[in-house]
N, C-alpha and C positions, 0 to 999 in steps of 0.2 A: 639406487632406485631411480627410474626415469619417470617423468610425468609429462603427459601430453598438454596439460594445462597447469598453470600455477595454482597450487591447491594446498591449503592447510587442512589436515585431516579433520580437524574439529568442526570446520564450517567453511562453506563456500559463499562468497559474497553474492548476493542476489538483489535485484531491484524489481519492484512492482509499482507502477504508477497508475492511478485511477483518476479519470476526469469525472468529478461528481456533478451531475446535472441538478442544480438547485432550483431551476425553474424551467417551464415549458419552452421558453425562448432562448435557452442556452444549452440545448441538448448536446451531449457528447456521447452519442450511442456508439461506443467503440468496444463492446464486450468481446469482439473477436480479435481485437488488436493484441499483438504479442506483448504490449506493455503490461497486460494483465498477468502474464505468465512468463516473464523474462528471467527464468531461473536456469543457471548453468549446472548441468550434471557433471560431477567431477570425473574426468577420464584419467584413470590411473593404471599404470603398468606395475603389477606387484613384483617385488624382488623375488628372484629364484634362489638366492643364497644369502646367508647372513652377511657376507662380506660386501654385498651391494648396499647395505643399509648403514647410515650413520648411526652408530650405536651409542646411546647415552647410558643404557643399562645393560641388559643381556639379550641375546638372541638365540632362539631355538628353531630348528627346521625339522619338519617331518616329511619324508618322501615315500612313506609306505613301508619302510624297513627299519627306521630308527626306533630306539626304545621308547615305549610309552610310559605314562605316569599314572599314579593313583592319587587322585586329588579329592579334597573335601568338596562337599556340595556348596559350600559358602552359605549355609543356612543362617538365619538370624536367631534361631532358637536351638539351645543345646540339645533338646530332645530330638531335633531333626538333623543333627550332625551325622552324616554318613559318608563313607568313602566310595568313590566311583572309579573303577578300574578302566583301563584302556583310554585314559584321558591324556591330554597334552597341554602343557603350559607351565606357569610358575605359581608356586604357593609359598607364602612367607608366614612363618609362625611369629605372631605378635610383632611384626615389622611395622615401624611407624611410617615409613615412606618407601616407595619403590616406583621409579620413574624411567620411562624410555625403553621398556622391554618390548621385544619384537617376536612374534610367532609367525612362522611361515609354514604353510601346509600345501603340498603339491600333489598328494596322492592320498586316497582314503585308507588303504592298507587295512589294518585291524582297528583303526581308530573308531570309537563308538561311544566314548564317554564325553565328559565336559571338555571344553576348550577355554583356557583362561590366559589372557595376557598377564594378569596378576590377580591373586585372590588371597583372602584371609578369612578365618572364621571367628577370630577373637573380637572382643567387645571394645577394645581400644579404638579411638578414632584414628583412621589412617589417611595418608595422602598418596593417592595413586594418580599420576599424571603422565600424559604423552605415551601411553602404552598402546601397541598396535597389533592387530591380527590381520594377516593376509592369507586368504584361502582361494586357490584357483585349481580346481580338479579337472579342468579341461573336459567337462561333460560327464565325468564319472559320478557314481552315486556313493554318498556316505550314509551308512546304515547305523542308526542309533542303537546302542545297547540299552537294555532295561535292567534296573536293580532287582534285588531278590523279591521285592513286593510287586514286581511287574510294572512299576512306573519309572519314568525317567526323572531327572531333576525338575522339580517344580519351578514355576515362574518365581515364586517367592523364595527360592533357594539360589537364585542367580541364573537360572535358565541353562540352556545348552552351551551357549557361546557368550562370553563377556570379556571385553578387553580389560575391564577392571571390575572386580566383584568384592564388596566389603560388607561385613556385618554392620559396622558403623562407619559411614562415609563422612569424614571431615572435609576432605578436598578430593574430588574426582573430576579432573579437568583434561580436556583434549585427548581423551582416549577414543580409539576408533576400531571398527571392524569393517574390513573390505572383503567381500566375497564375490567371485566371478566364475561363470561357467561351471556351476556346481548344482548337483541334485541331492536333495535331502529325502531320505526314505519316509520320514514322517515329520509332522510339524513340531516345532519347538521354539522356545524363546531365544532371541538374539538381542544383546544389549551392548551399546558402546560402554556404558558404565552402569553398575548396579549397586544399590545400597539398601539394606534392609531397614536401616534407621539413619536419621540425620542428627542424632545426639546420643550421649552416653554418660553415665555417672562413674564408669570405671576409670582407673588411672591410665593416662591423664584424662579427666573428664572434659567434655566439650559440649557446647550448645549452639554453635554456629557452623553451618555447613554450606559448602559451595560445590555444586554439581553442574558444571558448565562446559560448553564447547565439545561435547561428546557426539560421536557420529557412527551411524551404521550405513553402509553402502552395499546394495545388492544389485548386481549387474548380470543379467541372464542367469537367474537362479530359479530353480524349481523346488518347491516344498510340497510334498505330497500330503494328503490328508491322513490323519491317524485312523488306523483300522484295528489295532490290537490293544490300545490302552488310551486312557484319557491323560493328557499332558499335565493336568493339575493346575487349576487357576488360569487356564487358558494358555494359548500360544501367542506371544507378543513379540513384535519387533519394535524397539525403541532406542533412540539415541541415548536416553538416560531413563532409568527406572528407580523410583523410590517407593518402598512399601509403606513406610509410615514415618512421620517426623520423629516420634519417640518410640523406642522398642517396647513391645508389649510385655516383655519379661523383665523390664528394668523400671520399676515404678518411680524411682527417684530421678530419672533422667528428665531433662527439660530442654525443649527446642526453642531458642530465641529468634533465630533467623535462618532462612534457607533461601538460596539462590539457585534456581534451576533454569538457567537462561542459555541461549545460543546452542542448544542441542539440535540435532537434525537426523533425519532419515531420508535417504535417496534410494529409490527403487526404479529400475528400468529393465524392460524386456524380460520380465519375470512372470512366473505363474506360481502363486502362493496360496496355500490353504492355511489360514490362521484366523485368530479371533480379534486381534487389535493391532493397530499401527499407530505410533505416536512419536513426535519429536522428543517430548518429555512426558513420561507416563508417571502418574501418581495414583497409588492405590487408595490412600486416604490422606487428607490434609488436616485431620483433627489434632488438637493439642499442639498447635504450632503457633509461634509468634509471628514475626514478619516473614512472609513467604511470597516470593515473586517468581514468575516463570515467563520471561520475556524473550522475544526474538527467536523462538524455536521454529523449526521448519519440518514439515512432512511433504515430500515431493514424490509423486508416483507418475511414471511416464511409460506408455506403451506396454502395459502389464495387465494381467488378470489376477484379481483377488477374490478368492472364494471364502466367505466368512459368514458369521451369524450363529445364533442359537447356542451361545456359550456364556460363561461368566462375564467376559469382557466383550460386549457388543458395541464396539465403538472404534471409529477411525478419526483421529484428531491430531492436533499439533501440540497443545499444552493443556494443563489443568492445575491450577493453584489459586489461592485466595486472590492474588493480584496477577492477572495475566494480560499482557499487552504486547502488541506488535508481533503476534505469532501468525504463521502462514501455513495453511493446508492447500496444496495444489495438486490436482489430479488431471492428467491430460492423456488423450489417445488411449484410453484404457477401458476395461470392463470390470464392473463390480457385480459379483453374484452373491446376493445377500439372502440368507434364510432367516425368516422371522416366524417360524412355526410356533415357537415357544416364547421368544423374548423380543423386546423392542431393540432397534438398532439406531445409532446416532452417527452422523457424519458432521463434525463440527471443527471449526478452527480452535475454539476453546470449549472443552467438554463441560467443565464446571468451575466456576470461580465464586468463592464465598463472598468476595467483596466486589472486585472490578474486572470486567472483561472489556477491554478498550483497544481500538485500532487494530483489530485482528482481521484477517482476510482469508476467505475461502474461495478458491477458483476451481471450477470443474469445466473442462472444455473437451469437446470431441470424445465424450465418454458415455457409455451405456451403463445404467444402473438397473440390473435385473433383480426384481423381488420375486423369489422363487415360490412363494406360497399364496399367490394371488387368488386361487380358487378356494382357499381355506377361509371360511368366514370368521373364524376365531384367530386367525394369524395376526400378529402384531405389525406395527407400522415403523417406518423409517423417517427420521427428521434430518434436514440439512440446515445447519445453523452457523452463523458467523461467530457469535459469542453468547454463552449462556452463563448467567450469574444469579446470585441471590440478592444483589443490591444494585449494581450499575452495569448495564451493557450499553456501550456508547461507541459511536464511530466505527462500528464493524461493517464489513462489506462481504457480500456473497455475489459471485458472478457465475452464472450457468450459461455456457456458450455452446451451441450446437451439440446438445447432449440429449439423451433419452432417459426419462424418469419412469421407473416401474410404478404400477398402480398402488403399491404399498408405500411409495414415497408420498406421504400425505401432508408434509409440512416443510416449507422453506421459509426461514426466518433470518432477518438481518441481525437482530439481537433480541434475546429473551432475558427478562428479569423475573425471577420467581420469588414472590413475596410471602411464601409460606413460613419463613423464619421470622416474620414480624420485624423487619428492619425499619429504621427511622425514615429511610427513603428508598423507593423502588423506581429505578430509572431505566428506560430503554429508548434512548434518544439518538438522533442523527446517524442512524444506520442506513445502509444502502443495499438494495437487492436489484440485480439486473438479470433478466431472462432474455437471452438472445438466441433465436433459432432453437428454442427448447420448448416443445409442446407441453401445454398444461392438460390435465385431465380433471374429471368432475370431482374427484376426491381430494384434489390438491388445494391447500390453503397457503397463500403467500402473505407474509406479514413483515412489514418493515421493522417495527418495534412492537414487542409483545410482552405485556405484563401478565404472567401466567396466573398468579394468584394475588388477589387484593384482599387484605384483612381490614375491614372497617374499624376505625377507632384505634388501630394499632400502628398504622403507618402515617407519618406526617406529610410526606410528599410522594405522589405517584405521577409518573409522566411517561408517555410514549409519543414523543413529539419530534419534529424535525427529521423524520425518516423519509426516504425516497424509494420508490419502486418503479422500475422501467421494464416494460415488456416490448420486445422488438422482434419481428420476424417469426412469431410463434402462433400456434393455434391457441385460442383463448377458451378457458373453461375454469371451473372451480371457483375459488373465492380469493379476493384481494382486500387486505386491510393495511392502510398506511400505518396506523397505530391502533392496537387492540388492547383494551383494558378488561381483564378477566376472560370470559369466553362468550361467544354469541348467545349461549343459553343462560349464562349467569354473568352479566356484565358488571364491572366494578367502577368505583368512583376514582376520578383523577383527571388529568389533562391528556388529550391526544390532539395536539394542535400543530400547525405549520408542517404537516406531512404533504407529500406530493406523490401522485400516481400518474405515470405517463404510459399511454398505450400508443405505440408507434404506428406508422402507416402500413397499409396493405395487409392487415390482419383481420380475422373474422372469428366468431364464436360467441358463446353465451356464458355469462358468469352466473354463478349461484348468488354471489354477493359482491358488492363493490363499495367500499367505504374508505373515506379519507381518515376518519377517526371513529372509533366505536367504543361506547362505554355506557354506564348507567345514566349519565347526565348529558343530554345533547348540547347543552349550552357550553360545555367545556371540551367538546369533541368535534367542533367545526371550524373554529377561528383559524384562519391562515391555511387551512387544508385546500389543496389545489388538485383539480382533475384536468389532465392534459390529454385530449382525445384527438388522434390522427386517423382513426379508423371508426367505421360504424359498428357499434357493439350493442348487446342487450344484456340485461341483468334482472334477476328475480328479486333482488333485495338491494337497496341503495340508500346512501346518505352520508352525512358527515363531511360536507364540503362547503367552503365559502366561495372559492374562485373556480369558475368553469371556463376553460380555454379550449376552443375548437379550431382545428386546422383542416382546411379543405385543399386537396392537391389535384383533384380530378372532378370533372362535371358529373361523373357517375355517383359521387357521394351526395349530390343534391336530391337524388330520387327518394331518399328515405332519411329518417332522423339519425343523427350521429349517435344518440344514446336512446335506446328503447328500454323503458322501465316497466316490468311486469310484476310489480310487488303487490298489487291490489290495494295499495295505500297511496294517498296523495303525496307528492313531493313537496317538501317544505323549503321555501327560500326565505332569507332574511331581508325584509324590505323597510323596516321601521325603526332600526336601531341607530341610525346615523351612518355617515359615510364610511368610517373605518371598519364597521362590523357588518354592513349590508353585503349581500351576495353580489358578485360581479360576474360579468360575461365578457369574454374576449373572443373575437373571430379574426383569424388570420388566414389569408388565402394566397395561393400561387397557382397559376395555370388555369384559373377559373374564368369563364366568359361571363362577366358581370354586366347586367343592364338594369334599367329601371324596372322594378317589380321582381327582380330575382329574389327567390325565397331560400333561405338557409334554415333547414329544419334542424334544430339543435337537440331538443329533448322531447320525447313523446311519453306521456303517461296518461292512459285513458281514465285513471282515477283522479286526474287533475293536479292543480298546483295551489298550495295554500301558503299563507304567511306563517312563519315559524312561531311567532308569538301569539298572534290573535286567532290563528287557525282559520281565518276567513279566506275564501277563495280570492286569488290574486286578481286585481283589476288593472286596467291600463295605466292608472295613476301609480299603482304599486310598482309596475315595471319601470316607470320613469325614474324611480328612486334607486334602482340597482346601480351601485357604484357611482353615486352622484358626485362624490368628491373629485373623481376623475372619470369622466363619462366613459362608458364601456367602449373598449377599443375595437374598431373594425378597420382592418388594413389589408390591402392587396399588394403583395410584393410583385412589382413589375419586373424587377431584376434584383441582383444582389445589391446594387447601388441605389435603386429608386423604389420608393413605396408610395402607394396611392392611399391617402388617408380619408376615411369616412367619418363624419361627425354624427353623434347620436342625435336623434330627432330631426336634424336637418337633412342628413343623407340617408339615414336608415332608422328603423324603429324596432323594438321588441314587441311581439304579439303572441297571444295564446289563442289558438283556434283548433277546435276538434282534438283537444288533448295534447297539442303540440306547441311548444315554445319555439318560436322562429324569429330570426332576424331578417327583415324585409327591406330591400333597397327602396327608398321613397320615390314618389313621383307617380304620375298616371300614364302608363305606357300607351293607353288608348288615345290620349290627347296631350302629347308632349308639347312643351312650350315652343320647342324648335325641332321639328321632325328631322331636320338635317343634322342636328347636333343635340342628341338626347342629353338630359340633365347629367352634369359631371359631378363627381364628388368634390370634397373641399379642396383637393389639389394634390399634385405630385410633389414630393420632397425627398431630400436625402434620407436614406435609411441610416439613422444614427447609430445602429448597431456596428456599422463599419468603422466608427471612431476607434475601435479596439486596435485597428491596424497602426494608428499613430503611435500607440504605446509599444506595440510589437516591434516597430522600427527602431525604438530606442534600445532594444535588447542588444543590438550590435555595438552600441556605444558602451554599454556596461561590460561587454566582453573586452573591448579595447582598453578600458580603464584597468581591468584586472590584469591584463598582460603588461601594461605600462608599469604598474606598481610592482609586479614580480621582478621585472628587470632592474628597476631602481633599487629595490631592497636587496638584490643579489649581488650586483657588481658596482653600484654607484653610491647614492647617498647613504644607504644603510650598510654598506660594505666596509668592514674595518680592516681587512687584510688583503689587499690586492697584490697578487703575485702571478708569476708565470704559471700557467696550468690550465686545466680544464675544470668546468663546473657543471653541475646539474642540480636543478631544484624543482620542486613541485609545490603548488599551493591549492588549498581548497577554501572557498569562501561562500557564505550564505548571506545574501543581502536583500533588503526591501528598500525600494526607492519611493520617496514621497512625491511621486508624479501625480498628475491630475487623475489619470486612471492608474490603478494600482499595478505595480510591477515587482515581481520577486524573481531572483535569479539564484541558481546554485552553480558555481563555477569551479572547474578544475583546470589549472594552468600549469604548463611545464616549460622549462627553459634549459637549453643545452648550449654550451659554447666553449670558446678558448680565450684565455686572457694572456696578454703580454705586458710586461713591466719594463719600463725604461726609467732613467733617472728623473725625467720631467713628466712623462705622460704614460698613463696606463690606457691600453686600448684592447679591443677584441671584437670578435664577431660571434653571432649567436643564431640559433634556430629556436623559434617559439611555436608552441602548439597548445591546444586546449579544447575544452568542451563546456558548453553553457546550456543548462536546462532552465527554462524560464516559463513563468505563467503570469497572466494579467487578467484583469476584469474591468468592466466599465458598465455604467448605468446607461440604459436606453429607454426609449418610449415603450418598449415591449418587454421590460424586465432586464435583469443583469445578463451580461454576455461574458462568458469565460473562454479563455484560449490558452493553449500551452504550446511550447515549441522547444527546439534545441538548435544550437549552433556549434559548429566545429571550425577551427581555423588553423592555418599553418603559415608561418612567415619567417623572414630572416632579416638581419640588420647588422649595423656596426655601431659601436659606442666608444667614447673616450672619457678619461678623467685626467684633466690637465692641472698640474701644480703650478700656480702662478708665482711671480716673483715676490708677491706679498706673503709673508710667513703664515702658513696654515690655511691659506685660501685656495680652493680648488674650483675649477670650472668643469662642468660635465655636459654631455650631450649624446644624442643618438639619432639615427635615422633607421626606419624600418618600413617594410611593406609585406603584404601577403594576400592570401585568398581566404575569404570567409564564406562558409556554406550555412544557409539558414533554412529551416523548415518550421512552419507554424500552422497550427490547425485550430479551427473554431467552428461554431455553428451559428450562422446568421441567415436571415431570410428563410428560415426553416430548411437550410441546406448545409450539409457538412462541407466545409471549405478547407483546403490544404494549399499552402504556399510553399514552394521550394525554389531556391535560387542560389547562385553563387555570385560573389562580387569581390572587387579589389578593395583592400583597406591599406592605409598608410599612416605613419605617425612620426613625430619628431619631438625632441626634448632639448631644453637648454636650462641649465641650473648652476647654482653656486653654493658652496658650503664652506664653513670656517671651523677648523679644529682649534679649540682654545683650552689648554690645560687649566683645570680648576685648582687642583692641589695634587699632592703625591697620590699616584695610583688612580686618579680620576680624570676623565677627559670629557669635554662638552663639545658637541657638534651642532652648529646652527645652520639651517639650510633654507633655500628658496628655490622652487622648481616651477618651470612652465612646461605644459604638455599641449601638443596639438595632435588631434586624431581626426582622420577623415575616412569616409566610405563613399564609394561611387553611387550614383543614382541606380535604383532598382525598379524593375517593372515586373508585375505578376499578372498573368491571365487566369482568371477564376470564373469558370462557367460563362455567364453572359456579361461579365464586367472585367475591367482591368484596373489594377491598383498601381500607383506610382509612389515610391519613396524617394524624396529628393536627396541630393547629395548632402552628406553630413560634414560639417566643418566645426569641430568642437574645440574649445579652449578650456584649460584648467590650470589654476594656480595652487601651489601647495607650499606651505611654510611651517616651520616648527623647529624643535630642538630635541636632542636626546643626550643622555649622559651614560657613559660606559665605564666600567671598572677595568683598569689595566694593570693592577697589581699582581695578577697571577699570570704566569707565562702561557698557560694552556686554556683556561676558562675565562671568557670575557662576556659577562652579562651586561645588558643595557636596558634602559627604560626611556621612553620618549612621549612627547605630546606634540600635536600639530593641528593645523586647520587647512582644509582644502575648499576651494571655491570653483564651481563649474559654471562656465559662461557659454552662451550660444550652443548649449548642449541639447540640441533638438533639430528638428527639420520638418518641413512641410510635406504633407502627404495628401493625395487626392485619389478619387475613384471616378470612373466614368463608364457608362454603357453606351448603346448606340444613339441614345437621345439626349442624355444629360451628362454634365461634368460637374462633380461636386468636390469641394475642398473639405478635407477631414478636420475635425477639431484638433488644433495643434496641441501637442504635449511636449514637455521638455524636462530636463534634469537640472535646470538652473537653480543654484543654491549652494549653501555651504554645509560642511560637516566637520565636527570635531573628531580627531583621530588620537587614539592611544596605542602606543607600541611597546611591546616587551619581548625580550628574547635573549639569546646567548649564542656565541660562537665558541667552539671547542676545537683546539688544535691537538690532534692525536700525537703524542710524543714519538719522535723518530720514524714517523710514517709519512710525512709530507702530505697529510690529509687533514682537512678542516671540515667540521660538521657544524650545522647551525639550526636553530629553531627560532621562528619569528611568529608572534601572535599580534594581531591588530584588531581593534574594535572601532566602530564608526557610529556616530549619532548625528542626525540632521537630515539632509537630503538623502544621504546614504546611511542606512541603519543595518548593522550586522557585524559579523566578525570573520576573520580569515586565519588560517594556520598554514605556515610554510616550513618545509624541511629542505635543507640544502647541503650539498657536499661539494668540496673543492679538492682537486688533486694538483699539487704543486709540482712543477717540473724540477 
């Protein structure tokens, strides 16, 4: 079998990264970036014959003329056991394990029954692993046969196609179905792995089940709708399917633990009529013990899905009591959803009894048509990141350049349904991004949603820390950062620290706009932030503490940024003290500001009142707003320079004719100096730019990682230097205790040749790697977040010299290469991207002493010096230029490790050490046409404790040595790394 890409059928590695905008002043509006949807579709060429496949078990091929089989339906109930003719595949009677079977189908012929990589009907727990089905009919149609009762195999009986189908699945792993260029006459279920139950009391009984790493891949597949029969329990495509943790016909069976993780569905260039798609599908999770469903994936690309109005009205990735890190991604596709009779859900996690956490739903360049919009009784469609009955946290929903039908009425980051009276109901820290996706009047967008609140039954209720961003879209409907209960029946709890951001250049009218909404206003406003970049209006409003306004054009001055038409006065908090009072921030760029310039912030013809006293706000009340740190008013003159205005001195807040405005102070009619009107408090460096100092250090972290890889492979930590080639790779995840926080994830690789003489070992090497990093810093305008990546390539020479003193070696290397750096952030209300390449270089000198301790044990004591440098870098960004000075860093490293030498082939070792970084930084600056500013200096100076453990293994008679190295760091550098290496001796 040939593969266009390296691909393990159970799962393809994918990565999705999301920049989370935690404040108005650190926006990372990148919903259209490929980082949101960087999933690799597995491109596979199916084998045409059995001899092309590495066979672990058995292989069968059907080309249209081969004999067919009669197989059982693989039902979970003996009353439903029936045979199906014209089937193809393997069936084992009471077989405990069957692995590595392959089915190849190249022609439809008379095939019309079930297709099984392996199946069994019996109640013993079985292990079916690494079974595969390949179907490529080159555009021909496969026509399903029906049984005597007119139905085909039901979903609960294993479906039409299953790579592994078991009544009781003890272990079903890495099974896969790959279908290409095929037409199905009617819709039917397709599973990578199917199990009716995950436990059994029959001999041998089992209560722990693993259903992991199973995959379905559909490439250019058409599945026509059913016209002659109902498929029974819906038509489903799933990487893995579980009917129930315990069999309904086996009362004594008990399920203690289930793992349904790392299952996946990939669909591309297909037209499918079916009812549900899921990476891991669970019919019911009742009567289960520990049950997790993590890292499952559903990916749909360039396809049409016709669905709805059946038993299974859902498209999702996972569903289990504990569901984490699952992904549903749909791009360049069309969904035609019928909701004439039933509701429909598009969710990363369909339902979790306990926890739905860190799940992601991405929809881009996709149209969702709801087909029953003119039917007043038609049901609705919801789009949700994670749905649970206890905790929905850190879920993300990104809708990018997509169209939502009118029956799509709900978009939710995370929902927690409190109807089961749990002790805590949480929907916190979820994110929703709408980018170039128009809203409509019936749409409700919620960051965190507590569906039901039961008073006196739930101890803790929270919908806090959620974020909603709308960019490049038509504005309509309703937005709630955190919603407790429903607008008509609000519940008790907290909805705090939510943020809503309305990007620039948008227009429209909201029905409702709330940072937090619940029965008690006192617990639904604190920390909630409204970030407005466009002029908008709303019919209902509230639940905010912080109001941030951004003006980017003079046209925005002609009307209020926020028009409230609620018929009720807007309540601001002015008498609770600095930390709880309302705050106002105004940031501008490109605005012509003079004395008397008026910025209309909020208009409400019903007025403004104090939230506690209910009295009309006075001028004195307005002075109290944000009094601990006076309201910010700043005008960005460039990326580098900001013009700061002081409250009361340079501007004031005023309410006039129902409008809250910020007015530049002074009397334009009688200025103190007509030639030089009153200036604000002064121009200064935009301290958001300090984030670049930390970003500059990322290149040093990359150099350190490559240094350590070389040392540990062929020098200080190398136990057996011989003639030959070597290859090694290391992954590390580190946090550096720099002034501004820096985190890096680094993958480094090394290739080279070693030569051994009696006195000196030497060699040359090529190094390469990739570093993904992010940083954040505090500024006068909130936290600033940035992320970037680096790649590098270089070469060098090394030596290990055995001195005349017994056991003492001197080591060294010289190297140089090219580093490519790309970094992005949002400062001065502008998305900023830096890209550049530069030269790096490094050198090392060290010494180590091998001292035998006793028989079979050896101790190595070492001291190393490292020098790393990078040339000066300059970046042009918009109206400013950034300069990173040359880096010249020094690092000392000392320690010892002990290794076991009593076994000829396996040599484990353990070590401790200390490293100290010095001069590990550099000065950075930024300038525009008028000013030159030095950035706040940051560095990595400091020490870290190092713990090392690993082993080297010499493969007998193969001249090959393999090794594993694990390192942990604590101090300036915190984190761990893992290294795998191979050496081939000449």
